[in-house]
PyMOL Python script that loads the backbone (N, CA, C, O; Angstrom):
from pymol import cmd

cmd.read_pdbstr("""\
ATOM      1  N   MET A   1     -46.019  -5.068 -41.438  1.00  0.00           N
ATOM      2  CA  MET A   1     -46.373  -4.099 -40.418  1.00  0.00           C
ATOM      3  C   MET A   1     -46.257  -4.723 -39.015  1.00  0.00           C
ATOM      4  O   MET A   1     -45.808  -4.064 -38.077  1.00  0.00           O
ATOM      5  N   ALA A   2     -46.654  -5.968 -38.881  1.00  0.00           N
ATOM      6  CA  ALA A   2     -46.571  -6.624 -37.576  1.00  0.00           C
ATOM      7  C   ALA A   2     -45.123  -6.816 -37.157  1.00  0.00           C
ATOM      8  O   ALA A   2     -44.808  -6.755 -35.968  1.00  0.00           O
ATOM      9  N   ALA A   3     -44.239  -7.047 -38.120  1.00  0.00           N
ATOM     10  CA  ALA A   3     -42.823  -7.232 -37.802  1.00  0.00           C
ATOM     11  C   ALA A   3     -42.215  -5.936 -37.281  1.00  0.00           C
ATOM     12  O   ALA A   3     -41.292  -5.976 -36.466  1.00  0.00           O
ATOM     13  N   GLU A   4     -42.704  -4.812 -37.726  1.00  0.00           N
ATOM     14  CA  GLU A   4     -42.192  -3.526 -37.248  1.00  0.00           C
ATOM     15  C   GLU A   4     -42.781  -3.147 -35.892  1.00  0.00           C
ATOM     16  O   GLU A   4     -42.180  -2.371 -35.147  1.00  0.00           O
ATOM     17  N   THR A   5     -43.932  -3.682 -35.576  1.00  0.00           N
ATOM     18  CA  THR A   5     -44.611  -3.340 -34.337  1.00  0.00           C
ATOM     19  C   THR A   5     -44.008  -4.043 -33.130  1.00  0.00           C
ATOM     20  O   THR A   5     -43.980  -3.473 -32.039  1.00  0.00           O
ATOM     21  N   MET A   6     -43.533  -5.252 -33.300  1.00  0.00           N
ATOM     22  CA  MET A   6     -43.019  -6.040 -32.175  1.00  0.00           C
ATOM     23  C   MET A   6     -41.851  -5.376 -31.451  1.00  0.00           C
ATOM     24  O   MET A   6     -41.880  -5.325 -30.222  1.00  0.00           O
ATOM     25  N   PRO A   7     -40.823  -4.865 -32.132  1.00  0.00           N
ATOM     26  CA  PRO A   7     -39.745  -4.195 -31.374  1.00  0.00           C
ATOM     27  C   PRO A   7     -40.244  -2.977 -30.597  1.00  0.00           C
ATOM     28  O   PRO A   7     -39.763  -2.705 -29.497  1.00  0.00           O
ATOM     29  N   THR A   8     -41.192  -2.255 -31.154  1.00  0.00           N
ATOM     30  CA  THR A   8     -41.740  -1.095 -30.455  1.00  0.00           C
ATOM     31  C   THR A   8     -42.487  -1.529 -29.205  1.00  0.00           C
ATOM     32  O   THR A   8     -42.345  -0.910 -28.150  1.00  0.00           O
ATOM     33  N   LEU A   9     -43.275  -2.579 -29.313  1.00  0.00           N
ATOM     34  CA  LEU A   9     -44.003  -3.078 -28.148  1.00  0.00           C
ATOM     35  C   LEU A   9     -43.054  -3.616 -27.082  1.00  0.00           C
ATOM     36  O   LEU A   9     -43.316  -3.462 -25.889  1.00  0.00           O
ATOM     37  N   GLN A  10     -41.974  -4.235 -27.492  1.00  0.00           N
ATOM     38  CA  GLN A  10     -41.006  -4.741 -26.522  1.00  0.00           C
ATOM     39  C   GLN A  10     -40.393  -3.600 -25.726  1.00  0.00           C
ATOM     40  O   GLN A  10     -40.201  -3.727 -24.516  1.00  0.00           O
ATOM     41  N   VAL A  11     -40.084  -2.495 -26.378  1.00  0.00           N
ATOM     42  CA  VAL A  11     -39.540  -1.331 -25.678  1.00  0.00           C
ATOM     43  C   VAL A  11     -40.590  -0.742 -24.752  1.00  0.00           C
ATOM     44  O   VAL A  11     -40.282  -0.348 -23.627  1.00  0.00           O
ATOM     45  N   LEU A  12     -41.823  -0.681 -25.221  1.00  0.00           N
ATOM     46  CA  LEU A  12     -42.886  -0.111 -24.391  1.00  0.00           C
ATOM     47  C   LEU A  12     -43.197  -0.972 -23.170  1.00  0.00           C
ATOM     48  O   LEU A  12     -43.678  -0.446 -22.167  1.00  0.00           O
ATOM     49  N   PHE A  13     -42.940  -2.267 -23.222  1.00  0.00           N
ATOM     50  CA  PHE A  13     -43.140  -3.121 -22.064  1.00  0.00           C
ATOM     51  C   PHE A  13     -41.949  -3.093 -21.118  1.00  0.00           C
ATOM     52  O   PHE A  13     -42.111  -3.378 -19.931  1.00  0.00           O
ATOM     53  N   VAL A  14     -40.778  -2.766 -21.596  1.00  0.00           N
ATOM     54  CA  VAL A  14     -39.586  -2.723 -20.750  1.00  0.00           C
ATOM     55  C   VAL A  14     -39.602  -1.484 -19.856  1.00  0.00           C
ATOM     56  O   VAL A  14     -39.179  -1.552 -18.702  1.00  0.00           O
ATOM     57  N   ILE A  15     -40.077  -0.370 -20.366  1.00  0.00           N
ATOM     58  CA  ILE A  15     -40.054   0.884 -19.608  1.00  0.00           C
ATOM     59  C   ILE A  15     -40.850   0.775 -18.306  1.00  0.00           C
ATOM     60  O   ILE A  15     -40.308   1.123 -17.257  1.00  0.00           O
ATOM     61  N   PRO A  16     -42.115   0.308 -18.310  1.00  0.00           N
ATOM     62  CA  PRO A  16     -42.823   0.183 -17.025  1.00  0.00           C
ATOM     63  C   PRO A  16     -42.204  -0.865 -16.101  1.00  0.00           C
ATOM     64  O   PRO A  16     -42.251  -0.724 -14.879  1.00  0.00           O
ATOM     65  N   THR A  17     -41.635  -1.896 -16.674  1.00  0.00           N
ATOM     66  CA  THR A  17     -41.011  -2.926 -15.857  1.00  0.00           C
ATOM     67  C   THR A  17     -39.811  -2.369 -15.106  1.00  0.00           C
ATOM     68  O   THR A  17     -39.640  -2.650 -13.919  1.00  0.00           O
ATOM     69  N   VAL A  18     -38.992  -1.597 -15.767  1.00  0.00           N
ATOM     70  CA  VAL A  18     -37.832  -0.968 -15.120  1.00  0.00           C
ATOM     71  C   VAL A  18     -38.303   0.041 -14.078  1.00  0.00           C
ATOM     72  O   VAL A  18     -37.721   0.131 -12.997  1.00  0.00           O
ATOM     73  N   TYR A  19     -39.332   0.787 -14.387  1.00  0.00           N
ATOM     74  CA  TYR A  19     -39.886   1.780 -13.458  1.00  0.00           C
ATOM     75  C   TYR A  19     -40.376   1.096 -12.181  1.00  0.00           C
ATOM     76  O   TYR A  19     -40.100   1.572 -11.079  1.00  0.00           O
ATOM     77  N   ILE A  20     -41.092  -0.002 -12.319  1.00  0.00           N
ATOM     78  CA  ILE A  20     -41.585  -0.741 -11.163  1.00  0.00           C
ATOM     79  C   ILE A  20     -40.426  -1.358 -10.385  1.00  0.00           C
ATOM     80  O   ILE A  20     -40.474  -1.417  -9.156  1.00  0.00           O
ATOM     81  N   ALA A  21     -39.399  -1.812 -11.073  1.00  0.00           N
ATOM     82  CA  ALA A  21     -38.228  -2.378 -10.399  1.00  0.00           C
ATOM     83  C   ALA A  21     -37.517  -1.316  -9.565  1.00  0.00           C
ATOM     84  O   ALA A  21     -37.077  -1.595  -8.449  1.00  0.00           O
ATOM     85  N   ILE A  22     -37.403  -0.113 -10.094  1.00  0.00           N
ATOM     86  CA  ILE A  22     -36.766   0.984  -9.346  1.00  0.00           C
ATOM     87  C   ILE A  22     -37.566   1.301  -8.090  1.00  0.00           C
ATOM     88  O   ILE A  22     -36.989   1.500  -7.021  1.00  0.00           O
ATOM     89  N   ILE A  23     -38.886   1.349  -8.209  1.00  0.00           N
ATOM     90  CA  ILE A  23     -39.736   1.614  -7.046  1.00  0.00           C
ATOM     91  C   ILE A  23     -39.599   0.489  -6.021  1.00  0.00           C
ATOM     92  O   ILE A  23     -39.550   0.749  -4.819  1.00  0.00           O
ATOM     93  N   ALA A  24     -39.538  -0.746  -6.485  1.00  0.00           N
ATOM     94  CA  ALA A  24     -39.384  -1.885  -5.573  1.00  0.00           C
ATOM     95  C   ALA A  24     -38.046  -1.814  -4.834  1.00  0.00           C
ATOM     96  O   ALA A  24     -37.977  -2.141  -3.650  1.00  0.00           O
ATOM     97  N   ILE A  25     -37.001  -1.396  -5.511  1.00  0.00           N
ATOM     98  CA  ILE A  25     -35.693  -1.253  -4.864  1.00  0.00           C
ATOM     99  C   ILE A  25     -35.742  -0.162  -3.800  1.00  0.00           C
ATOM    100  O   ILE A  25     -35.180  -0.328  -2.718  1.00  0.00           O
ATOM    101  N   ILE A  26     -36.410   0.956  -4.099  1.00  0.00           N
ATOM    102  CA  ILE A  26     -36.534   2.038  -3.116  1.00  0.00           C
ATOM    103  C   ILE A  26     -37.302   1.561  -1.890  1.00  0.00           C
ATOM    104  O   ILE A  26     -36.915   1.867  -0.762  1.00  0.00           O
ATOM    105  N   VAL A  27     -38.394   0.812  -2.097  1.00  0.00           N
ATOM    106  CA  VAL A  27     -39.172   0.278  -0.974  1.00  0.00           C
ATOM    107  C   VAL A  27     -38.326  -0.707  -0.172  1.00  0.00           C
ATOM    108  O   VAL A  27     -38.374  -0.697   1.058  1.00  0.00           O
ATOM    109  N   PHE A  28     -37.562  -1.547  -0.841  1.00  0.00           N
ATOM    110  CA  PHE A  28     -36.704  -2.512  -0.148  1.00  0.00           C
ATOM    111  C   PHE A  28     -35.664  -1.786   0.708  1.00  0.00           C
ATOM    112  O   PHE A  28     -35.409  -2.189   1.843  1.00  0.00           O
ATOM    113  N   ILE A  29     -35.071  -0.732   0.180  1.00  0.00           N
ATOM    114  CA  ILE A  29     -34.109   0.052   0.964  1.00  0.00           C
ATOM    115  C   ILE A  29     -34.795   0.653   2.185  1.00  0.00           C
ATOM    116  O   ILE A  29     -34.235   0.649   3.281  1.00  0.00           O
ATOM    117  N   GLY A  30     -36.002   1.168   1.998  1.00  0.00           N
ATOM    118  CA  GLY A  30     -36.752   1.712   3.128  1.00  0.00           C
ATOM    119  C   GLY A  30     -37.029   0.667   4.193  1.00  0.00           C
ATOM    120  O   GLY A  30     -36.945   0.953   5.387  1.00  0.00           O
ATOM    121  N   LEU A  31     -37.357  -0.541   3.765  1.00  0.00           N
ATOM    122  CA  LEU A  31     -37.618  -1.605   4.734  1.00  0.00           C
ATOM    123  C   LEU A  31     -36.351  -2.041   5.465  1.00  0.00           C
ATOM    124  O   LEU A  31     -36.414  -2.458   6.622  1.00  0.00           O
ATOM    125  N   MET A  32     -35.218  -1.947   4.808  1.00  0.00           N
ATOM    126  CA  MET A  32     -33.957  -2.354   5.431  1.00  0.00           C
ATOM    127  C   MET A  32     -33.480  -1.344   6.472  1.00  0.00           C
ATOM    128  O   MET A  32     -32.775  -1.724   7.407  1.00  0.00           O
ATOM    129  N   ILE A  33     -33.840  -0.081   6.337  1.00  0.00           N
ATOM    130  CA  ILE A  33     -33.330   0.928   7.272  1.00  0.00           C
ATOM    131  C   ILE A  33     -34.335   1.315   8.349  1.00  0.00           C
ATOM    132  O   ILE A  33     -34.111   2.282   9.078  1.00  0.00           O
ATOM    133  N   ILE A  34     -35.436   0.579   8.463  1.00  0.00           N
ATOM    134  CA  ILE A  34     -36.450   0.926   9.465  1.00  0.00           C
ATOM    135  C   ILE A  34     -35.867   0.896  10.880  1.00  0.00           C
ATOM    136  O   ILE A  34     -36.133   1.801  11.670  1.00  0.00           O
ATOM    137  N   GLN A  35     -35.093  -0.109  11.205  1.00  0.00           N
ATOM    138  CA  GLN A  35     -34.581  -0.252  12.571  1.00  0.00           C
ATOM    139  C   GLN A  35     -33.589   0.849  12.940  1.00  0.00           C
ATOM    140  O   GLN A  35     -33.621   1.361  14.059  1.00  0.00           O
ATOM    141  N   LYS A  36     -32.717   1.211  12.016  1.00  0.00           N
ATOM    142  CA  LYS A  36     -31.664   2.178  12.341  1.00  0.00           C
ATOM    143  C   LYS A  36     -32.131   3.622  12.167  1.00  0.00           C
ATOM    144  O   LYS A  36     -31.807   4.480  12.988  1.00  0.00           O
ATOM    145  N   ARG A  37     -32.881   3.895  11.115  1.00  0.00           N
ATOM    146  CA  ARG A  37     -33.324   5.261  10.828  1.00  0.00           C
ATOM    147  C   ARG A  37     -34.802   5.255  10.432  1.00  0.00           C
ATOM    148  O   ARG A  37     -35.120   5.225   9.243  1.00  0.00           O
ATOM    149  N   PRO A  38     -35.701   5.283  11.406  1.00  0.00           N
ATOM    150  CA  PRO A  38     -37.120   5.227  11.070  1.00  0.00           C
ATOM    151  C   PRO A  38     -37.598   6.439  10.274  1.00  0.00           C
ATOM    152  O   PRO A  38     -38.432   6.297   9.379  1.00  0.00           O
ATOM    153  N   LYS A  39     -37.084   7.627  10.587  1.00  0.00           N
ATOM    154  CA  LYS A  39     -37.499   8.811   9.826  1.00  0.00           C
ATOM    155  C   LYS A  39     -37.015   8.732   8.383  1.00  0.00           C
ATOM    156  O   LYS A  39     -37.731   9.119   7.459  1.00  0.00           O
ATOM    157  N   GLY A  40     -35.814   8.236   8.197  1.00  0.00           N
ATOM    158  CA  GLY A  40     -35.295   8.056   6.838  1.00  0.00           C
ATOM    159  C   GLY A  40     -36.091   7.019   6.070  1.00  0.00           C
ATOM    160  O   GLY A  40     -36.321   7.166   4.870  1.00  0.00           O
ATOM    161  N   ALA A  41     -36.518   5.958   6.772  1.00  0.00           N
ATOM    162  CA  ALA A  41     -37.338   4.938   6.126  1.00  0.00           C
ATOM    163  C   ALA A  41     -38.693   5.507   5.733  1.00  0.00           C
ATOM    164  O   ALA A  41     -39.218   5.190   4.666  1.00  0.00           O
ATOM    165  N   ALA A  42     -39.255   6.342   6.589  1.00  0.00           N
ATOM    166  CA  ALA A  42     -40.537   6.969   6.268  1.00  0.00           C
ATOM    167  C   ALA A  42     -40.410   7.849   5.032  1.00  0.00           C
ATOM    168  O   ALA A  42     -41.273   7.817   4.155  1.00  0.00           O
ATOM    169  N   MET A  43     -39.354   8.625   4.960  1.00  0.00           N
ATOM    170  CA  MET A  43     -39.155   9.484   3.794  1.00  0.00           C
ATOM    171  C   MET A  43     -38.909   8.654   2.533  1.00  0.00           C
ATOM    172  O   MET A  43     -39.343   9.032   1.445  1.00  0.00           O
ATOM    173  N   THR A  44     -38.222   7.538   2.676  1.00  0.00           N
ATOM    174  CA  THR A  44     -37.981   6.661   1.534  1.00  0.00           C
ATOM    175  C   THR A  44     -39.293   6.083   1.028  1.00  0.00           C
ATOM    176  O   THR A  44     -39.517   6.018  -0.181  1.00  0.00           O
ATOM    177  N   LEU A  45     -40.163   5.662   1.940  1.00  0.00           N
ATOM    178  CA  LEU A  45     -41.454   5.126   1.530  1.00  0.00           C
ATOM    179  C   LEU A  45     -42.338   6.216   0.932  1.00  0.00           C
ATOM    180  O   LEU A  45     -43.089   5.954  -0.007  1.00  0.00           O
ATOM    181  N   PHE A  46     -42.258   7.434   1.463  1.00  0.00           N
ATOM    182  CA  PHE A  46     -43.011   8.545   0.867  1.00  0.00           C
ATOM    183  C   PHE A  46     -42.530   8.822  -0.556  1.00  0.00           C
ATOM    184  O   PHE A  46     -43.343   9.049  -1.453  1.00  0.00           O
ATOM    185  N   SER A  47     -41.220   8.805  -0.763  1.00  0.00           N
ATOM    186  CA  SER A  47     -40.706   9.066  -2.107  1.00  0.00           C
ATOM    187  C   SER A  47     -41.099   7.951  -3.076  1.00  0.00           C
ATOM    188  O   SER A  47     -41.379   8.218  -4.244  1.00  0.00           O
ATOM    189  N   ALA A  48     -41.120   6.715  -2.605  1.00  0.00           N
ATOM    190  CA  ALA A  48     -41.574   5.614  -3.461  1.00  0.00           C
ATOM    191  C   ALA A  48     -43.051   5.768  -3.785  1.00  0.00           C
ATOM    192  O   ALA A  48     -43.484   5.452  -4.893  1.00  0.00           O
ATOM    193  N   ALA A  49     -43.825   6.253  -2.821  1.00  0.00           N
ATOM    194  CA  ALA A  49     -45.255   6.467  -3.074  1.00  0.00           C
ATOM    195  C   ALA A  49     -45.463   7.559  -4.108  1.00  0.00           C
ATOM    196  O   ALA A  49     -46.337   7.439  -4.966  1.00  0.00           O
ATOM    197  N   ILE A  50     -44.677   8.616  -4.040  1.00  0.00           N
ATOM    198  CA  ILE A  50     -44.804   9.691  -5.015  1.00  0.00           C
ATOM    199  C   ILE A  50     -44.420   9.200  -6.404  1.00  0.00           C
ATOM    200  O   ILE A  50     -45.066   9.552  -7.391  1.00  0.00           O
ATOM    201  N   LEU A  51     -43.376   8.392  -6.482  1.00  0.00           N
ATOM    202  CA  LEU A  51     -42.970   7.859  -7.782  1.00  0.00           C
ATOM    203  C   LEU A  51     -43.998   6.898  -8.369  1.00  0.00           C
ATOM    204  O   LEU A  51     -44.103   6.771  -9.589  1.00  0.00           O
ATOM    205  N   SER A  52     -44.753   6.225  -7.515  1.00  0.00           N
ATOM    206  CA  SER A  52     -45.702   5.235  -8.017  1.00  0.00           C
ATOM    207  C   SER A  52     -47.125   5.776  -8.090  1.00  0.00           C
ATOM    208  O   SER A  52     -48.079   5.001  -8.038  1.00  0.00           O
ATOM    209  N   LEU A  53     -47.281   7.071  -8.206  1.00  0.00           N
ATOM    210  CA  LEU A  53     -48.618   7.656  -8.280  1.00  0.00           C
ATOM    211  C   LEU A  53     -49.369   7.263  -9.550  1.00  0.00           C
ATOM    212  O   LEU A  53     -50.570   7.512  -9.652  1.00  0.00           O
ATOM    213  N   ALA A  54     -48.694   6.660 -10.508  1.00  0.00           N
ATOM    214  CA  ALA A  54     -49.374   6.207 -11.723  1.00  0.00           C
ATOM    215  C   ALA A  54     -50.371   5.098 -11.403  1.00  0.00           C
ATOM    216  O   ALA A  54     -51.383   4.949 -12.087  1.00  0.00           O
ATOM    217  N   THR A  55     -50.084   4.330 -10.374  1.00  0.00           N
ATOM    218  CA  THR A  55     -51.039   3.321  -9.929  1.00  0.00           C
ATOM    219  C   THR A  55     -51.896   3.945  -8.839  1.00  0.00           C
ATOM    220  O   THR A  55     -51.664   5.094  -8.462  1.00  0.00           O
ATOM    221  N   VAL A  56     -52.859   3.233  -8.335  1.00  0.00           N
ATOM    222  CA  VAL A  56     -53.754   3.828  -7.353  1.00  0.00           C
ATOM    223  C   VAL A  56     -53.550   3.235  -5.960  1.00  0.00           C
ATOM    224  O   VAL A  56     -53.436   3.981  -4.987  1.00  0.00           O
ATOM    225  N   ILE A  57     -53.503   1.943  -5.852  1.00  0.00           N
ATOM    226  CA  ILE A  57     -53.501   1.292  -4.543  1.00  0.00           C
ATOM    227  C   ILE A  57     -52.129   1.328  -3.883  1.00  0.00           C
ATOM    228  O   ILE A  57     -52.039   1.551  -2.676  1.00  0.00           O
ATOM    229  N   VAL A  58     -51.067   1.116  -4.640  1.00  0.00           N
ATOM    230  CA  VAL A  58     -49.714   1.044  -4.070  1.00  0.00           C
ATOM    231  C   VAL A  58     -49.321   2.330  -3.346  1.00  0.00           C
ATOM    232  O   VAL A  58     -48.831   2.249  -2.220  1.00  0.00           O
ATOM    233  N   PRO A  59     -49.512   3.523  -3.938  1.00  0.00           N
ATOM    234  CA  PRO A  59     -49.121   4.732  -3.204  1.00  0.00           C
ATOM    235  C   PRO A  59     -49.898   4.931  -1.910  1.00  0.00           C
ATOM    236  O   PRO A  59     -49.351   5.449  -0.936  1.00  0.00           O
ATOM    237  N   VAL A  60     -51.156   4.530  -1.886  1.00  0.00           N
ATOM    238  CA  VAL A  60     -51.943   4.664  -0.660  1.00  0.00           C
ATOM    239  C   VAL A  60     -51.308   3.839   0.459  1.00  0.00           C
ATOM    240  O   VAL A  60     -51.146   4.324   1.579  1.00  0.00           O
ATOM    241  N   PHE A  61     -50.952   2.597   0.153  1.00  0.00           N
ATOM    242  CA  PHE A  61     -50.320   1.748   1.167  1.00  0.00           C
ATOM    243  C   PHE A  61     -48.956   2.289   1.587  1.00  0.00           C
ATOM    244  O   PHE A  61     -48.599   2.224   2.764  1.00  0.00           O
ATOM    245  N   LEU A  62     -48.192   2.822   0.632  1.00  0.00           N
ATOM    246  CA  LEU A  62     -46.874   3.351   0.972  1.00  0.00           C
ATOM    247  C   LEU A  62     -46.984   4.613   1.829  1.00  0.00           C
ATOM    248  O   LEU A  62     -46.192   4.798   2.753  1.00  0.00           O
ATOM    249  N   PHE A  63     -47.956   5.486   1.536  1.00  0.00           N
ATOM    250  CA  PHE A  63     -48.155   6.670   2.373  1.00  0.00           C
ATOM    251  C   PHE A  63     -48.590   6.265   3.785  1.00  0.00           C
ATOM    252  O   PHE A  63     -48.139   6.860   4.764  1.00  0.00           O
ATOM    253  N   ILE A  64     -49.454   5.268   3.894  1.00  0.00           N
ATOM    254  CA  ILE A  64     -49.885   4.796   5.210  1.00  0.00           C
ATOM    255  C   ILE A  64     -48.702   4.211   5.981  1.00  0.00           C
ATOM    256  O   ILE A  64     -48.524   4.500   7.164  1.00  0.00           O
ATOM    257  N   ALA A  65     -47.895   3.388   5.311  1.00  0.00           N
ATOM    258  CA  ALA A  65     -46.727   2.792   5.977  1.00  0.00           C
ATOM    259  C   ALA A  65     -45.739   3.868   6.408  1.00  0.00           C
ATOM    260  O   ALA A  65     -45.226   3.822   7.526  1.00  0.00           O
ATOM    261  N   GLY A  66     -45.471   4.823   5.548  1.00  0.00           N
ATOM    262  CA  GLY A  66     -44.546   5.900   5.887  1.00  0.00           C
ATOM    263  C   GLY A  66     -45.059   6.719   7.065  1.00  0.00           C
ATOM    264  O   GLY A  66     -44.285   7.093   7.947  1.00  0.00           O
ATOM    265  N   GLY A  67     -46.353   6.998   7.083  1.00  0.00           N
ATOM    266  CA  GLY A  67     -46.933   7.750   8.201  1.00  0.00           C
ATOM    267  C   GLY A  67     -46.875   6.994   9.505  1.00  0.00           C
ATOM    268  O   GLY A  67     -46.611   7.581  10.555  1.00  0.00           O
ATOM    269  N   MET A  68     -47.118   5.701   9.452  1.00  0.00           N
ATOM    270  CA  MET A  68     -47.041   4.889  10.662  1.00  0.00           C
ATOM    271  C   MET A  68     -45.624   4.830  11.203  1.00  0.00           C
ATOM    272  O   MET A  68     -45.411   4.914  12.412  1.00  0.00           O
ATOM    273  N   ILE A  69     -44.655   4.686  10.309  1.00  0.00           N
ATOM    274  CA  ILE A  69     -43.260   4.650  10.752  1.00  0.00           C
ATOM    275  C   ILE A  69     -42.854   6.004  11.312  1.00  0.00           C
ATOM    276  O   ILE A  69     -42.122   6.075  12.300  1.00  0.00           O
ATOM    277  N   ARG A  70     -43.320   7.073  10.692  1.00  0.00           N
ATOM    278  CA  ARG A  70     -42.970   8.421  11.165  1.00  0.00           C
ATOM    279  C   ARG A  70     -43.546   8.676  12.556  1.00  0.00           C
ATOM    280  O   ARG A  70     -42.878   9.280  13.395  1.00  0.00           O
ATOM    281  N   GLN A  71     -44.763   8.230  12.813  1.00  0.00           N
ATOM    282  CA  GLN A  71     -45.364   8.409  14.132  1.00  0.00           C
ATOM    283  C   GLN A  71     -44.635   7.586  15.189  1.00  0.00           C
ATOM    284  O   GLN A  71     -44.457   8.036  16.321  1.00  0.00           O
ATOM    285  N   ARG A  72     -44.217   6.384  14.815  1.00  0.00           N
ATOM    286  CA  ARG A  72     -43.506   5.527  15.764  1.00  0.00           C
ATOM    287  C   ARG A  72     -42.130   6.072  16.074  1.00  0.00           C
ATOM    288  O   ARG A  72     -41.604   5.819  17.157  1.00  0.00           O
ATOM    289  N   ALA A  73     -41.525   6.820  15.148  1.00  0.00           N
ATOM    290  CA  ALA A  73     -40.169   7.339  15.336  1.00  0.00           C
ATOM    291  C   ALA A  73     -40.138   8.500  16.313  1.00  0.00           C
ATOM    292  O   ALA A  73     -39.074   8.807  16.851  1.00  0.00           O
ATOM    293  N   LYS A  74     -41.255   9.154  16.562  1.00  0.00           N
ATOM    294  CA  LYS A  74     -41.270  10.332  17.452  1.00  0.00           C
ATOM    295  C   LYS A  74     -41.080   9.980  18.890  1.00  0.00           C
ATOM    296  O   LYS A  74     -41.072  10.865  19.746  1.00  0.00           O
TER     297      LYS A  74
END
""", "prot")
cmd.dss("prot")
cmd.show_as("cartoon", "prot")
cmd.util.cbc("prot")
cmd.orient("prot")
C-alpha cells in the first residue's frame, strides 16, 4: 500500500509547486515592467494576487503593491 501511495503523493506535491512557480513568474514580469508600464505592472500584480488567494498573506501584499503602483502611475 505504501508503494502505491508514493507516486500519488509525488503528483500532489508537484501541482502546488508548479502553481507557485507560475505565480512567481507573473510577479517577476510585473516587477520588470514597472518602469515602462506602471498600470500594466499594477494589473499584473493584481492578477497574481487573485491567483494566489489560496494563501492568506501573499495576496494582501500583492494587492497593496499593485495599489501603490497604480496610485503612483496617475
